[in-house]
C-alpha positions, 0 to 999 in steps of 0.5 A: 515088499520086504516088510510084507514078506517079513510079516507073512513069515512072522505070521506063519511062524506064529501059526506053526508055534501055536500048532506045535505046542505053544501053550500058556500056563498059569504061574503061582500068581495066576498070570499067564506064562507062555512057553514053547516046546521046541523039538531037540532033533533036527527033523522035529525042529525043521517041521516046527520052525522051517517047514511052514515057509520052506515046505515039507519037501524043502523045495521052497515056495513062490506066491503072495509076493514072496519067494522062499528059497529051496533048501533041497539041492541048494549048493550054498548049503555045502558050506556049514557056515552059510546055513549056520549064519542064516539060521542065527541071523536070518536074511531078507524076509527070513528071521534069525533064530538065535533067540529061539533056538539053542546052539544044539538045536541049530546044529541039529536042524542044520545037520538034518537039512544038509543030509536029508535034503542034500547029500552033504556029509558030516554033522554040524556041531555045536562048536561049528555054531559057536563060531558064528554066535554074536555076543549078547549085549549086556543088559542096560542098567536101569 
């Protein structure tokens, strides 16, 4: 069941990215290079990366064997770290976005969700995000 949900989310994310500015460009060698232009403001990031699953009103969704939690009115989001960890690492069927979003973008979308769909004051800063960023594994020698 978790694999089905993850597959649905991955498919939804691909649709959102395709509709939001993902495009291919030819480089000097003529091969196709895929680029994604992701907004840098919290509202834009929410619309591009989160809205497909959590809905425009952030009230979540149920259907097709999946239950997407509501972000609006979610008491867990009162703690900045909870949302930051979820955005970085994911959980259950939700993917982590540590490779797709910068620390600045994660801070922006977390601030937007906490203030726009809830009444939690105070911005989430890049410093808040850095506290939870896991170090990247060094590339393996080949």
